[in-house]
N, C-alpha and C positions, 0 to 999 in steps of 0.2 A: 718091103719097107713100109713102115707105118706112117700115117699122117699125124703130125704133132697136134696136141690139144692146144687150143687157144684160150687164154684167160684174159679178160679185160680187168685191169686193175685201176681203181679210181685214183685220179690225180689227188695229191694231198691238198690241192686248192679247190677241190670239189667238196664244198661244205654244206651241211644240212641235208635232211631228207634221208631216204632209204639207201641212197647210193654213196653216202660218205663212208670211206674206208672199205668199200665193197670190192670183192673179188668175184668175178662172174665167169663161169664156164660157158664159152660161146658154143651154142649148138648149131646155129645156122647163120650164115651171112651171105646174101646174094643180092641180085638186082632188085628184089622185091622188099628187102629189109633184113632185119636180124633179130635173133632171139637167143636168150641165154638164161642161166640159173645162177643166182647169188649162192655161193658155197661157203660163206663165212658168217651167216646170220642165224644162229640157233634161236628157236622160239622157246618160250617158257613152258609150253605144253609138250608132253611126251606123245609119242606115236599112239599109244593106247588111249590117252585122253582124247585125242582127235578121232580115233577109230576104235570105239569101245568094243566092237566085235573082234578085235585083235588084241586080247589081253597079254600082259607080260612084256610088252614092247616099251621099255622104260627110256630108251634113247630119245633125245629131243627131236621134234620135227623142225624143219628149217624153213625160213622165209626166203622164197626164191625170186621174188620181185613183186612189183605192184599190180601186175596184170593177172586177172582171173585167179584169185587166191583159193578158189574152190577146186582148181585143177592140180592134181598131185603128180609128181614126178618121182621116180625112184632111181637113184644112182647106186650101182653095185659093181662088184668085181668079177664074179664068175658066171659065165653064161649058163643058162638052164635049158637052152634050145627050145624056147617057147615062142609062140607067135606074139609079136609086140615088143620084142627085144631089139634094141639098136646098139650095135657095138661102136663105141667112140674111139677106143684104143684096145690094145691087147688085154688090159685088165681094168677096163671101165666100160660099163654098159648103162643105158638109160631106158626107161619104159614109162609110159603113162597108164599102163594096163593094171587094173586092180588085181586081176588073176596072177599076173607076174609078180606084183608086189607081195601077195600072199605066199607065193612059191619061194620068193627070195627070203622072206621071214622064216618060213619053215626050213629052209636050207641051212639056217644058222650063220650065214655069211654076213659080213659087215655091209651096211647100206645106209643111205640117207633118204628120208622121205622129205621132199621139198614141195612146198605149196606156193603156187603162183610162178610167174616168170617175168623177166625183163624183155621188153620188145622195142624195136625201132622201126620206123617207116623207111621207105626208100631214101637212101642217101643220108639219113639222120645220123647213124652211127659213124659213118665216114666223116661227116662234118664235126661231130662231137670230138672225135679223135684228132681231127685237124686243128681244132682250137685248144687242144690240150686237156680235155676232160678225162680221157682214158689212155692208159698205157697198155700196149699189147705185149703179152708174155706168152711165148710158146714153150711147151714142155713135151718131152717124149713120153713121160709117164704121168699118172695121176697122183704122184706122191704128195703134191701140195694138198690134195683133198684127204688122203688116207693117213698121212704120217705127221702132218703139221696141225697143231691145235687150232681151232677156229679163230681164236683171238690173235693168233700170230700169222695167219695166212697172208694178210695184206702186206705186212712188213717183209715176210719171207719172199713173197713174189717179187717185190722190188729189189730185195737183196740178191735174188737170183740174176737180176739184170746188172748187178754191181752198183746199184745206186741206193742212196738213203733218201728219205722223204725231203729232208732239208736241201738237197742238191737239185731238186726239180723246180724249175722256174715256172711261174704262171704263164699261161698262153701256150700256144701250140707251135709246131714247126711251120715256118712260113718260107716259101721259096721265092 
């Protein structure tokens, strides 16, 4: 049995800044904090423009979050059995290794090069979710990343929960 992927979907009431309309693939969430990658914010630069020693990579690079935009992450589908690969699901892997990124590019498979990440300190994400900033969407597959166009991922993630943006009230769930 596989562990579902968790996406954080920005509340429609989260306005302004990098997180408005964001869909974040959550990579880690524990007692120390959380981190994830925005997966619906393509940049205007291509991979080859950012990495000139990798010609012919015309797909866009992606903005992964406001923290350490010099750190690159690669999401891809098919394992290459190299050191530095982390399997997130049956058909989604992540690496921050430049060697693995090069091998992924050479393999010809689909991938996303993502720069930077989103991060939260201890308890911060839980509190932001409690006050209604984030909606948690769990998926068994990474189809949201690979089959839904970037500009439609936010609305599609909400639709998969059976809600439309206008039906979400401001504020969070209070007990």
